[in-house]
N, C-alpha and C positions, 0 to 999 in steps of 0.2 A: 590566475586571471579568469579562467572559465567559471570557477565557483563564484567569484565576485560578480561577473556579468550575469550569471543565472540568477543569483540572489537579487540583484538590482532589478532585473526584468520581471521576475515571477514570484518572489518570496517577500512577505512582509515581516515586521519585527517579531511577530508571534509565531512564526514558522508556518503560516498559512500560504499555500501555493495557489496561484491563479493560472488556469482554472483549477478548482478544487476536486479533481477527479481522483479516484483510487489509483489509477495508473500513474498520474503525475507524481503522487506521493511515493508510490512503490519504486518507480524508476529513479527518482531523485535520491531516495534513501539508499537503494541498492548500489547505485553507481557513485555515491559519495560526493555529489555536487552541492550538498547542503553543508554549511559550516557546522562544526561540532556543537556549538552552543544552541543550535536550532533543531538538532536531530530528535531529541526527546519530544519536543512540542510537535514536530511534524509527524512523528510516530503516533502521537495522541490524536492528531487530526485524521490520520489514516484510519485508526481504530474507530473514531467517531463516524467516518464516512462509511465504513463497513457496517457498523451498528445501525446507522440510519436506514440502510437498505436491507439489512439482514442477510446479505450475501455479497459475493464479489461481483463487480461490474467492470472488470479490468480490460477485457478484450485481449487480443493476441499478444501485444507487446508487454502490457502490464502484468499479465498472468505469471510469466516466468519470474518477475521481480517481486511479486507480492509476498510469498512466504519468506524468502530471504530478508526482505525489508522488515517484516514483523519480527522475525527471530533476532535480527541484529538490534532491533529496538527493545529487546527483552519481552516481547509479547508472543511467546510460543503458545500461550493459551489461545489467543485469537487465531494464530496460524493453524493450530490443530483443529479449531472449530471450523475454519474455512475448508480445510482439507477433508475433514470427516463429514461434511454436510452431505446427506443422502437424499435431500429433496431438490427439486429443480429450482434454480440452476445450482448444480453442485457436482463435484467430481465423482463422488460415490453414487450419485443418482445414475450416472452413465454406466457404472459398474453393475448396479442392480439390474440394468437392462441389457446386460451381455457384453459391454465394452471390454 
């Protein structure tokens, strides 16, 4: 029932989530609220959202879900790219500065 209600309220037939934030896609994919037939297209929309910005824009809640969502969607390449980014904003940028 939860999956059906979420889809009706926030997801179109192409797997686009409203609002189309990286966090919305990452959380929906990680927590399994999308129907199986829309997971691949939603993963593609997440990858597109990351590509448009060139970095993550997830904030506190979405950050923990981002890498698992990408990996579950078969996009380890994008997950590693996000993880290994050493420019601001990026996780390795903080390491370069002593974190």
